Structures are given as C-alpha cells and as structure tokens.
ZAFIDO-984014 format. One record per residue: residue number from 1; chain; x, y, z of N, C-alpha, C in turn. Coordinates in nm, 3 decimals. Layout:
// residues N
PT  resi  chain       nx       ny       nz      cax      cay      caz       cx       cy       cz
PT   NUM      A        X        Y        Z        X        Y        Z        X        Y        Z
...
***
This chain:
// residues 242
PT  resi  chain       nx       ny       nz      cax      cay      caz       cx       cy       cz
PT     1      A   -1.148    0.148   -0.803   -1.097    0.265   -0.773   -1.027    0.334   -0.902
PT     2      A   -1.088    0.442   -0.989   -1.017    0.491   -1.102   -0.933    0.578   -1.110
PT     3      A   -0.843    0.534   -1.173   -0.726    0.634   -1.212   -0.727    0.771   -1.175
PT     4      A   -0.676    0.822   -1.112   -0.707    1.001   -1.098   -0.647    1.106   -1.245
PT     5      A   -0.686    1.184   -1.241   -0.601    1.289   -1.291   -0.520    1.391   -1.235
PT     6      A   -0.396    1.362   -1.229   -0.324    1.429   -1.111   -0.269    1.549   -1.152
PT     7      A   -0.314    1.666   -1.096   -0.231    1.805   -1.114   -0.408    1.844   -1.065
PT     8      A   -0.513    1.824   -1.067   -0.653    1.882   -1.041   -0.687    1.828   -0.881
PT     9      A   -0.676    1.749   -0.885   -0.711    1.672   -0.701   -0.608    1.622   -0.612
PT    10      A   -0.574    1.604   -0.515   -0.524    1.530   -0.422   -0.479    1.399   -0.439
PT    11      A   -0.344    1.341   -0.445   -0.407    1.214   -0.474   -0.448    1.139   -0.302
PT    12      A   -0.417    1.200   -0.215   -0.457    1.140   -0.074   -0.591    1.161   -0.010
PT    13      A   -0.663    1.299   -0.112   -0.787    1.290    0.012   -0.882    1.296   -0.115
PT    14      A   -0.847    1.315   -0.242   -0.932    1.384   -0.351   -0.995    1.566   -0.338
PT    15      A   -0.938    1.661   -0.238   -0.955    1.726   -0.247   -0.854    1.870   -0.355
PT    16      A   -0.908    1.947   -0.373   -0.843    2.044   -0.490   -0.699    2.069   -0.437
PT    17      A   -0.593    2.028   -0.518   -0.492    2.109   -0.495   -0.447    2.247   -0.531
PT    18      A   -0.408    2.326   -0.432   -0.359    2.465   -0.457   -0.246    2.490   -0.593
PT    19      A   -0.270    2.629   -0.579   -0.193    2.667   -0.733   -0.027    2.723   -0.702
PT    20      A   -0.032    2.705   -0.544    0.147    2.691   -0.485    0.153    2.574   -0.496
PT    21      A    0.092    2.441   -0.491    0.147    2.274   -0.466    0.180    2.287   -0.643
PT    22      A    0.088    2.356   -0.717    0.095    2.316   -0.854    0.223    2.385   -0.937
PT    23      A    0.269    2.475   -0.844    0.348    2.556   -0.879    0.492    2.460   -0.859
PT    24      A    0.517    2.370   -0.747    0.609    2.318   -0.701    0.734    2.229   -0.805
PT    25      A    0.634    2.156   -0.886    0.665    2.064   -0.959    0.713    1.916   -0.901
PT    26      A    0.791    1.828   -0.951    0.850    1.710   -0.877    0.699    1.644   -0.820
PT    27      A    0.613    1.619   -0.874    0.490    1.558   -0.832    0.466    1.610   -0.691
PT    28      A    0.490    1.722   -0.655    0.441    1.822   -0.577    0.257    1.819   -0.561
PT    29      A    0.235    1.830   -0.707    0.113    1.904   -0.758    0.005    1.733   -0.753
PT    30      A    0.060    1.635   -0.667   -0.049    1.519   -0.638   -0.093    1.539   -0.536
PT    31      A   -0.018    1.611   -0.411   -0.094    1.618   -0.308   -0.140    1.770   -0.258
PT    32      A   -0.236    1.785   -0.196   -0.286    1.868   -0.121   -0.165    1.939    0.003
PT    33      A   -0.179    2.060    0.032   -0.086    2.108    0.141   -0.090    2.002    0.281
PT    34      A   -0.224    1.989    0.303   -0.271    1.910    0.449   -0.213    1.760    0.433
PT    35      A   -0.209    1.711    0.290   -0.129    1.558    0.318   -0.050    1.590    0.272
PT    36      A    0.067    1.672    0.212    0.214    1.722    0.198    0.228    1.697    0.336
PT    37      A    0.195    1.784    0.426    0.253    1.822    0.538    0.270    1.667    0.628
PT    38      A    0.191    1.582    0.633    0.206    1.438    0.663    0.330    1.382    0.632
PT    39      A    0.365    1.419    0.495    0.497    1.331    0.433    0.585    1.408    0.441
PT    40      A    0.611    1.475    0.525    0.706    1.565    0.604    0.814    1.501    0.667
PT    41      A    0.944    1.444    0.612    1.016    1.330    0.725    1.012    1.437    0.863
PT    42      A    1.039    1.333    0.953    1.028    1.383    1.077    1.148    1.387    1.132
PT    43      A    1.206    1.377    1.249    1.328    1.324    1.309    1.336    1.179    1.379
PT    44      A    1.394    1.104    1.294    1.427    0.983    1.356    1.580    0.891    1.411
PT    45      A    1.540    0.785    1.473    1.690    0.729    1.468    1.723    0.668    1.339
PT    46      A    1.898    0.714    1.296    1.866    0.666    1.172    1.916    0.487    1.162
PT    47      A    1.961    0.431    1.259    1.953    0.308    1.286    1.798    0.218    1.267
PT    48      A    1.748    0.235    1.341    1.635    0.166    1.434    1.518    0.231    1.336
PT    49      A    1.484    0.398    1.296    1.393    0.436    1.245    1.249    0.485    1.314
PT    50      A    1.257    0.506    1.434    1.201    0.515    1.494    1.199    0.644    1.581
PT    51      A    1.080    0.786    1.566    1.057    0.824    1.580    1.122    0.898    1.720
PT    52      A    1.221    0.979    1.724    1.292    1.073    1.820    1.269    1.192    1.815
PT    53      A    1.280    1.296    1.955    1.289    1.419    1.939    1.373    1.462    1.876
PT    54      A    1.487    1.419    1.838    1.600    1.492    1.767    1.663    1.408    1.675
PT    55      A    1.730    1.425    1.540    1.800    1.295    1.479    1.888    1.279    1.550
PT    56      A    1.954    1.159    1.546    2.063    1.081    1.584    2.062    0.940    1.528
PT    57      A    2.207    0.925    1.513    2.301    0.818    1.444    2.204    0.659    1.502
PT    58      A    2.223    0.668    1.673    2.137    0.574    1.742    2.100    0.633    1.851
PT    59      A    1.975    0.584    1.871    1.916    0.602    2.024    1.963    0.499    2.095
PT    60      A    1.905    0.547    2.207    1.927    0.434    2.369    1.903    0.298    2.327
PT    61      A    1.809    0.313    2.267    1.750    0.169    2.261    1.849    0.074    2.146
PT    62      A    1.911    0.132    2.020    2.021    0.071    1.934    2.138    0.078    1.984
PT    63      A    2.139    0.171    2.128    2.323    0.167    2.181    2.289   -0.007    2.220
PT    64      A    2.189    0.011    2.302    2.197   -0.107    2.401    2.151   -0.266    2.321
PT    65      A    2.090   -0.210    2.248    2.050   -0.331    2.170    2.033   -0.334    2.029
PT    66      A    2.101   -0.364    1.964    2.096   -0.253    1.822    2.042   -0.356    1.710
PT    67      A    1.970   -0.333    1.621    1.851   -0.423    1.566    2.015   -0.496    1.445
PT    68      A    1.959   -0.611    1.375    2.005   -0.704    1.307    2.027   -0.558    1.163
PT    69      A    1.978   -0.492    1.166    2.030   -0.432    0.999    2.102   -0.297    1.042
PT    70      A    2.161   -0.212    0.929    2.242   -0.132    0.978    2.198    0.023    0.988
PT    71      A    2.058    0.047    0.887    1.985    0.201    0.861    1.872    0.155    0.772
PT    72      A    1.791    0.227    0.893    1.658    0.212    0.785    1.611    0.366    0.748
PT    73      A    1.523    0.314    0.618    1.455    0.455    0.544    1.332    0.440    0.565
PT    74      A    1.234    0.525    0.574    1.132    0.514    0.524    1.041    0.664    0.506
PT    75      A    0.914    0.679    0.442    0.849    0.767    0.408    0.828    0.839    0.525
PT    76      A    0.705    0.794    0.610    0.666    0.846    0.728    0.597    0.735    0.832
PT    77      A    0.523    0.796    0.952    0.491    0.705    1.031    0.385    0.597    0.977
PT    78      A    0.347    0.517    0.994    0.155    0.433    0.944    0.074    0.519    1.018
PT    79      A    0.065    0.611    0.937   -0.055    0.725    0.914   -0.112    0.761    0.811
PT    80      A   -0.243    0.802    0.806   -0.312    0.859    0.670   -0.241    0.993    0.633
PT    81      A   -0.174    0.959    0.458   -0.301    0.896    0.394   -0.225    0.784    0.387
PT    82      A   -0.073    0.765    0.370   -0.024    0.637    0.356   -0.107    0.491    0.417
PT    83      A   -0.125    0.496    0.506   -0.167    0.391    0.596   -0.301    0.319    0.494
PT    84      A   -0.349    0.404    0.467   -0.485    0.377    0.382   -0.434    0.310    0.260
PT    85      A   -0.325    0.342    0.205   -0.283    0.309    0.075   -0.223    0.202    0.052
PT    86      A   -0.173    0.210    0.126   -0.092    0.024    0.190   -0.182   -0.079    0.194
PT    87      A   -0.299   -0.023    0.266   -0.419   -0.122    0.292   -0.493   -0.140    0.122
PT    88      A   -0.475   -0.072    0.102   -0.575   -0.083   -0.034   -0.499   -0.179   -0.129
PT    89      A   -0.377   -0.132   -0.133   -0.244   -0.206   -0.212   -0.249   -0.351   -0.131
PT    90      A   -0.241   -0.399   -0.021   -0.278   -0.504   -0.005   -0.369   -0.600    0.028
PT    91      A   -0.470   -0.534    0.060   -0.629   -0.587    0.068   -0.707   -0.592   -0.014
PT    92      A   -0.701   -0.484   -0.128   -0.824   -0.448   -0.212   -0.711   -0.496   -0.342
PT    93      A   -0.614   -0.508   -0.365   -0.582   -0.557   -0.480   -0.552   -0.423   -0.592
PT    94      A   -0.520   -0.303   -0.558   -0.528   -0.177   -0.577   -0.414   -0.169   -0.612
PT    95      A   -0.336   -0.235   -0.725   -0.156   -0.260   -0.734   -0.101   -0.120   -0.763
PT    96      A   -0.141   -0.060   -0.858   -0.117    0.070   -0.887   -0.061    0.182   -0.798
PT    97      A   -0.088    0.163   -0.675   -0.035    0.254   -0.574    0.064    0.225   -0.525
PT    98      A    0.141    0.103   -0.541    0.267    0.085   -0.545    0.371    0.141   -0.599
PT    99      A    0.357    0.217   -0.712    0.414    0.288   -0.807    0.452    0.487   -0.749
PT   100      A    0.335    0.497   -0.710    0.341    0.663   -0.614    0.422    0.601   -0.464
PT   101      A    0.394    0.477   -0.401    0.497    0.489   -0.287    0.608    0.456   -0.303
PT   102      A    0.651    0.362   -0.403    0.764    0.333   -0.437    0.858    0.483   -0.479
PT   103      A    0.817    0.603   -0.574    0.843    0.717   -0.578    0.871    0.791   -0.439
PT   104      A    0.775    0.766   -0.364    0.798    0.865   -0.243    0.937    0.808   -0.145
PT   105      A    0.957    0.676   -0.116    1.052    0.613   -0.104    1.169    0.651   -0.181
PT   106      A    1.175    0.671   -0.273    1.290    0.688   -0.390    1.362    0.793   -0.328
PT   107      A    1.266    0.893   -0.321    1.315    1.038   -0.287    1.427    1.012   -0.134
PT   108      A    1.353    0.973   -0.035    1.425    0.937    0.105    1.570    0.869    0.103
PT   109      A    1.619    0.827   -0.019    1.773    0.767   -0.053    1.835    0.778   -0.108
PT   110      A    1.951    0.891   -0.075    2.043    0.922   -0.200    2.125    0.817   -0.255
PT   111      A    2.158    0.722   -0.161    2.275    0.667   -0.166    2.241    0.505   -0.154
PT   112      A    2.155    0.464   -0.318    2.075    0.312   -0.293    2.177    0.185   -0.250
PT   113      A    2.173    0.117   -0.198    2.207   -0.019   -0.213    2.219   -0.077   -0.361
PT   114      A    2.345   -0.135   -0.415    2.343   -0.184   -0.540    2.276   -0.290   -0.569
PT   115      A    2.192   -0.379   -0.421    2.123   -0.508   -0.429    2.003   -0.486   -0.350
PT   116      A    1.899   -0.476   -0.481    1.757   -0.494   -0.341    1.670   -0.623   -0.328
PT   117      A    1.643   -0.636   -0.232    1.561   -0.764   -0.222    1.392   -0.732   -0.165
PT   118      A    1.304   -0.806   -0.163    1.205   -0.814   -0.120    1.150   -0.891   -0.028
PT   119      A    1.109   -0.909    0.116    1.019   -0.945    0.155    0.896   -1.032    0.089
PT   120      A    0.940   -1.152    0.117    0.882   -1.234    0.085    0.730   -1.327    0.126
PT   121      A    0.635   -1.355    0.075    0.518   -1.417    0.129    0.550   -1.589    0.094
PT   122      A    0.461   -1.635    0.201    0.474   -1.782    0.189    0.336   -1.823    0.046
PT   123      A    0.410   -1.902   -0.047    0.344   -1.950   -0.147    0.183   -1.974   -0.175
PT   124      A    0.150   -2.003   -0.039    0.007   -1.990    0.004   -0.085   -1.841    0.032
PT   125      A    0.019   -1.829    0.096   -0.032   -1.663    0.119   -0.052   -1.557   -0.003
PT   126      A    0.030   -1.572   -0.084    0.063   -1.544   -0.261   -0.024   -1.548   -0.318
PT   127      A   -0.085   -1.697   -0.327   -0.223   -1.776   -0.453   -0.300   -1.689   -0.357
PT   128      A   -0.345   -1.742   -0.235   -0.442   -1.627   -0.212   -0.460   -1.476   -0.265
PT   129      A   -0.322   -1.420   -0.225   -0.345   -1.247   -0.229   -0.350   -1.249   -0.369
PT   130      A   -0.266   -1.330   -0.449   -0.260   -1.288   -0.593   -0.100   -1.239   -0.637
PT   131      A   -0.070   -1.179   -0.557    0.060   -1.087   -0.564    0.138   -1.047   -0.444
PT   132      A    0.254   -0.995   -0.424    0.347   -0.955   -0.312    0.336   -0.822   -0.342
PT   133      A    0.308   -0.759   -0.225    0.298   -0.608   -0.236    0.430   -0.584   -0.235
PT   134      A    0.508   -0.625   -0.170    0.680   -0.547   -0.148    0.753   -0.585   -0.242
PT   135      A    0.687   -0.681   -0.355    0.783   -0.730   -0.480    0.744   -0.627   -0.602
PT   136      A    0.618   -0.559   -0.578    0.580   -0.474   -0.629    0.641   -0.345   -0.591
PT   137      A    0.671   -0.299   -0.466    0.736   -0.174   -0.470    0.882   -0.191   -0.483
PT   138      A    0.937   -0.346   -0.462    1.081   -0.348   -0.477    1.105   -0.268   -0.701
PT   139      A    1.011   -0.320   -0.756    1.053   -0.303   -0.874    0.994   -0.190   -0.908
PT   140      A    0.958   -0.135   -0.854    0.892    0.008   -0.881    1.011    0.114   -0.818
PT   141      A    1.067    0.070   -0.686    1.196    0.135   -0.656    1.280    0.158   -0.743
PT   142      A    1.347   -0.012   -0.799    1.443    0.010   -0.882    1.397    0.115   -1.012
PT   143      A    1.288    0.058   -1.040    1.235    0.227   -1.195    1.276    0.349   -1.146
PT   144      A    1.267    0.360   -1.009    1.297    0.532   -1.007    1.432    0.572   -0.944
PT   145      A    1.502    0.457   -0.937    1.664    0.492   -0.917    1.725    0.498   -1.039
PT   146      A    1.684    0.383   -1.141    1.707    0.414   -1.288    1.643    0.569   -1.354
PT   147      A    1.532    0.587   -1.303    1.508    0.729   -1.346    1.612    0.840   -1.264
PT   148      A    1.653    0.852   -1.174    1.749    0.930   -1.092    1.863    0.887   -1.170
PT   149      A    1.921    0.807   -1.238    2.035    0.820   -1.297    2.141    0.677   -1.270
PT   150      A    2.071    0.634   -1.134    2.134    0.505   -1.040    2.079    0.379   -1.144
PT   151      A    2.158    0.332   -1.204    2.111    0.220   -1.319    2.214    0.090   -1.252
PT   152      A    2.279    0.119   -1.135    2.359    0.013   -1.098    2.256   -0.065   -1.013
PT   153      A    2.160   -0.010   -0.970    2.117   -0.057   -0.862    2.013   -0.214   -0.929
PT   154      A    2.060   -0.292   -0.913    1.961   -0.431   -0.942    1.887   -0.516   -0.834
PT   155      A    1.784   -0.545   -0.873    1.655   -0.586   -0.772    1.645   -0.772   -0.824
PT   156      A    1.682   -0.813   -0.712    1.657   -0.988   -0.743    1.530   -1.036   -0.711
PT   157      A    1.417   -1.059   -0.759    1.289   -1.048   -0.724    1.299   -1.232   -0.651
PT   158      A    1.354   -1.311   -0.699    1.295   -1.458   -0.617    1.408   -1.457   -0.521
PT   159      A    1.527   -1.368   -0.483    1.647   -1.447   -0.400    1.563   -1.512   -0.259
PT   160      A    1.487   -1.432   -0.218    1.432   -1.488   -0.098    1.316   -1.581   -0.101
PT   161      A    1.250   -1.668    0.007    1.159   -1.724    0.018    1.100   -1.785    0.108
PT   162      A    0.998   -1.782    0.155    0.966   -1.827    0.263    0.861   -1.947    0.347
PT   163      A    0.953   -2.016    0.371    0.963   -2.195    0.366    0.791   -2.230    0.481
PT   164      A    0.776   -2.142    0.572    0.750   -2.181    0.707    0.586   -2.118    0.662
PT   165      A    0.495   -2.171    0.710    0.383   -2.130    0.711    0.394   -2.080    0.873
PT   166      A    0.293   -1.975    0.881    0.296   -1.894    1.025    0.226   -1.810    1.044
PT   167      A    0.164   -1.769    1.200    0.030   -1.710    1.208    0.055   -1.572    1.141
PT   168      A   -0.035   -1.482    1.155   -0.064   -1.386    1.109    0.022   -1.276    1.225
PT   169      A    0.095   -1.208    1.161    0.230   -1.117    1.273    0.124   -1.032    1.305
PT   170      A   -0.019   -0.951    1.319   -0.135   -0.865    1.347   -0.140   -0.946    1.523
PT   171      A   -0.142   -0.871    1.600   -0.176   -0.888    1.731   -0.069   -0.956    1.811
PT   172      A    0.050   -1.007    1.779    0.159   -1.074    1.834    0.221   -0.983    1.912
PT   173      A    0.259   -1.009    2.004    0.412   -0.895    2.044    0.532   -0.959    2.017
PT   174      A    0.647   -0.851    2.017    0.799   -0.861    1.987    0.811   -1.044    1.973
PT   175      A    0.818   -1.064    2.126    0.878   -1.222    2.134    0.788   -1.326    2.043
PT   176      A    0.678   -1.331    2.080    0.578   -1.408    1.972    0.613   -1.425    1.828
PT   177      A    0.626   -1.283    1.795    0.654   -1.260    1.623    0.781   -1.330    1.610
PT   178      A    0.887   -1.292    1.658    1.033   -1.395    1.644    0.998   -1.548    1.643
PT   179      A    0.923   -1.583    1.757    0.939   -1.727    1.735    0.830   -1.770    1.619
PT   180      A    0.738   -1.688    1.591    0.674   -1.743    1.486    0.733   -1.724    1.385
PT   181      A    0.845   -1.666    1.345    0.902   -1.628    1.194    1.060   -1.738    1.223
PT   182      A    1.094   -1.829    1.322    1.195   -1.876    1.328    1.234   -1.950    1.227
PT   183      A    1.364   -1.963    1.141    1.375   -2.034    1.045    1.268   -2.040    0.902
PT   184      A    1.221   -1.914    0.927    1.128   -1.887    0.783    1.129   -1.876    0.677
PT   185      A    1.284   -1.828    0.643    1.308   -1.760    0.536    1.416   -1.893    0.443
PT   186      A    1.446   -1.896    0.327    1.562   -1.941    0.255    1.608   -1.841    0.189
PT   187      A    1.703   -1.840    0.078    1.802   -1.799    0.039    1.738   -1.905   -0.129
PT   188      A    1.755   -1.889   -0.242    1.755   -1.946   -0.336    1.913   -1.986   -0.376
PT   189      A    1.950   -2.088   -0.450    2.049   -2.150   -0.470    2.137   -2.015   -0.523
PT   190      A    2.090   -1.966   -0.618    2.138   -1.876   -0.707    2.166   -1.710   -0.587
PT   191      A    2.060   -1.719   -0.534    2.104   -1.623   -0.473    2.253   -1.598   -0.393
PT   192      A    2.211   -1.735   -0.328    2.354   -1.745   -0.217    2.513   -1.701   -0.331
PT   193      A    2.511   -1.753   -0.422    2.661   -1.726   -0.453    2.641   -1.563   -0.527
PT   194      A    2.530   -1.507   -0.556    2.486   -1.376   -0.569    2.514   -1.266   -0.444
PT   195      A    2.500   -1.332   -0.352    2.496   -1.232   -0.210    2.610   -1.292   -0.099
PT   196      A    2.686   -1.395   -0.155    2.800   -1.414   -0.076    2.874   -1.320   -0.086
PT   197      A    2.907   -1.287    0.089    2.995   -1.172    0.099    2.952   -1.026    0.006
PT   198      A    2.847   -1.021    0.053    2.840   -0.892   -0.029    2.848   -0.759    0.009
PT   199      A    2.918   -0.650   -0.022    2.950   -0.543    0.075    2.827   -0.483    0.144
PT   200      A    2.711   -0.484    0.048    2.580   -0.356    0.050    2.452   -0.449    0.024
PT   201      A    2.305   -0.468    0.104    2.221   -0.503    0.003    2.068   -0.410    0.086
PT   202      A    1.995   -0.400    0.030    1.855   -0.321    0.103    1.759   -0.403    0.078
PT   203      A    1.708   -0.458    0.249    1.548   -0.500    0.212    1.446   -0.430    0.184
PT   204      A    1.358   -0.461    0.083    1.178   -0.393    0.099    1.099   -0.427    0.152
PT   205      A    1.042   -0.379    0.242    0.901   -0.411    0.316    0.783   -0.291    0.282
PT   206      A    0.712   -0.296    0.316    0.536   -0.204    0.304    0.584   -0.131    0.465
PT   207      A    0.579   -0.218    0.598    0.561   -0.203    0.706    0.636   -0.207    0.756
PT   208      A    0.733   -0.144    0.888    0.796   -0.233    1.011    0.735   -0.195    1.122
PT   209      A    0.710   -0.253    1.167    0.622   -0.235    1.292    0.763   -0.271    1.416
PT   210      A    0.732   -0.390    1.438    0.830   -0.403    1.529    0.973   -0.475    1.505
PT   211      A    0.984   -0.512    1.382    1.089   -0.564    1.282    1.162   -0.663    1.321
PT   212      A    1.044   -0.794    1.358    1.076   -0.902    1.396    1.108   -0.983    1.232
PT   213      A    1.034   -0.936    1.155    1.021   -0.986    0.972    1.182   -0.976    0.956
PT   214      A    1.189   -0.851    0.942    1.302   -0.796    0.862    1.411   -0.877    0.967
PT   215      A    1.402   -0.872    1.053    1.535   -0.871    1.161    1.559   -1.033    1.148
PT   216      A    1.449   -1.152    1.131    1.506   -1.293    1.081    1.546   -1.289    0.927
PT   217      A    1.514   -1.224    0.828    1.602   -1.224    0.739    1.699   -1.187    0.729
PT   218      A    1.739   -1.074    0.784    1.904   -1.033    0.832    1.960   -1.104    0.864
PT   219      A    1.974   -1.177    0.986    2.016   -1.292    1.025    2.042   -1.387    0.885
PT   220      A    1.972   -1.408    0.867    1.959   -1.516    0.693    2.107   -1.481    0.646
PT   221      A    2.087   -1.350    0.571    2.219   -1.253    0.510    2.305   -1.278    0.578
PT   222      A    2.332   -1.232    0.688    2.480   -1.221    0.772    2.525   -1.353    0.801
PT   223      A    2.453   -1.478    0.765    2.485   -1.593    0.791    2.578   -1.609    0.654
PT   224      A    2.487   -1.578    0.544    2.637   -1.571    0.450    2.662   -1.452    0.380
PT   225      A    2.749   -1.399    0.477    2.837   -1.279    0.480    2.818   -1.122    0.428
PT   226      A    2.662   -1.084    0.429    2.651   -1.013    0.350    2.705   -0.926    0.503
PT   227      A    2.766   -0.767    0.448    2.826   -0.690    0.533    2.725   -0.598    0.590
PT   228      A    2.645   -0.534    0.531    2.594   -0.414    0.546    2.425   -0.451    0.478
PT   229      A    2.310   -0.411    0.561    2.210   -0.449    0.538    2.119   -0.296    0.552
PT   230      A    2.080   -0.231    0.478    1.937   -0.140    0.500    1.800   -0.176    0.468
PT   231      A    1.717   -0.154    0.519    1.597   -0.164    0.575    1.506   -0.021    0.462
PT   232      A    1.431   -0.047    0.374    1.390    0.032    0.309    1.238    0.011    0.320
PT   233      A    1.150    0.080    0.364    0.998    0.083    0.380    0.916    0.216    0.390
PT   234      A    0.819    0.188    0.374    0.689    0.283    0.361    0.656    0.334    0.427
PT   235      A    0.620    0.260    0.568    0.606    0.322    0.664    0.682    0.240    0.811
PT   236      A    0.710    0.316    0.903    0.800    0.312    1.012    0.674    0.311    1.132
PT   237      A    0.621    0.204    1.202    0.555    0.209    1.327    0.603    0.200    1.457
PT   238      A    0.619    0.374    1.520    0.690    0.381    1.625    0.630    0.361    1.742
PT   239      A    0.696    0.305    1.824    0.655    0.336    1.977    0.605    0.473    1.960
PT   240      A    0.447    0.450    2.093    0.401    0.597    2.116    0.479    0.680    2.194
PT   241      A    0.575    0.625    2.295    0.637    0.715    2.359    0.822    0.619    2.346
PT   242      A    0.932    0.719    2.335    1.069    0.664    2.326    1.124    0.727    2.505
***
C-alpha cells in the first residue's frame, strides 16, 4: 500500500474529502464525513471503557467487580475504519499506520500519565512478526504528547517482557484467557527501580477485548506499588449489550 496524499482522499476509505472537512483543520482533512462520524467519541464507562447508554464514572459491572486498572481511554469501538488499520498494522506489517492511530489516541487524553508502558510480545512471536505493534503505538503516542507540549511523558520500551508462551487469545473466553496469561509477564530489573511506588503510569495496547492481558500486567505493576494505572488503547471491544 502506497502512502496517500492527505487532503484529497480519505485516509479510511479513499473517497474524496469534502470542502467542509478540508476547512476544519487539525488533521480533520484526512477523513471523509462518513469515516469521521465513526471516530466520534461515544458515551462510555470511564473505568472499564465499555459503551454505555450515558457517560458514567463506573458502570454496574465496575461497581460490583472493578477492573485492575483505574481508567481506560480509547478512540472508538473495534469497528471500521480503525479495525482495518489495526489488522494491516499487525498482520500486513504496514507499520506507518501506527502514527495516525497514535495521533487519534493522543487527542482523547488531556492529562497523560508521566510514564508509558506497552504490552509486550513473547520474543518468539515478535521474531515471527518482526515488531511489536504496541511498541510502535507507544512511541508515536509519546511523540504526539511532546508535540502538544507535554514533554514530561516518558516511554519505557523494554520495561515489560512476556516470558510465557501462551495460546493465541482469539477465540478464548475470559476465564480461559486469564488462565492462559497467568505469570506470563515480568518487569526488567531497571524497570522495577523506576516503577516502584510510582503514582501514575499508563499501559498501551492496540485493542482491549476482555481486558485479561492488561489486567494481568496491572496486577504485576501493583505488586511493585504502582498506585494508578490507566489503559490507553485504539479500540475497546464492548459487549453487544450491557
């Protein structure tokens, strides 16, 4: 796939971008009206990030069984056009999409955590894929924060490692995913000293579905005294009904 000349065709569907979009600025000219509407934030539970009828701090599920993190930020549901770009990023090695995805995510976060971490891949899977998509997203996200004047944000790219070869999470239910991921992650020795009793960190992944992967990492971080953990992801796959 070749790079597009932005400002003439939509980044999501290649349809022409209207004059109204071109006049809007702030990269609005990358998206046609139809695709831009799909990127418009919807009401969510601030804690778990699932779609709710009205915006709320905690949904009923979070009140009875809160997640291991404190707040989740995302761009949209796991749907077109972003689901397609995530697939191209992960499985077709079109890594340049991480820059635009990171830009969209940065706009959802007004007060970012001072330390960013990315969900790691096991070295065998990363060797096969050639890269870690969450690492790319985190790097571009830090660049966006810096461009917005938030230069205090630091990304620690090798803080976490995945030490257990796990089954592919796709197709597993929540219980199976949690069992699959138990004791799968470690903090590097350098990261332990940096993260010990840290007041606020953020964990970055491309998609959060059941939350089992990020939940296991959050438990590890809390064992080392991290006080607040936010999740930054491109897409949050909400249940069909709540």
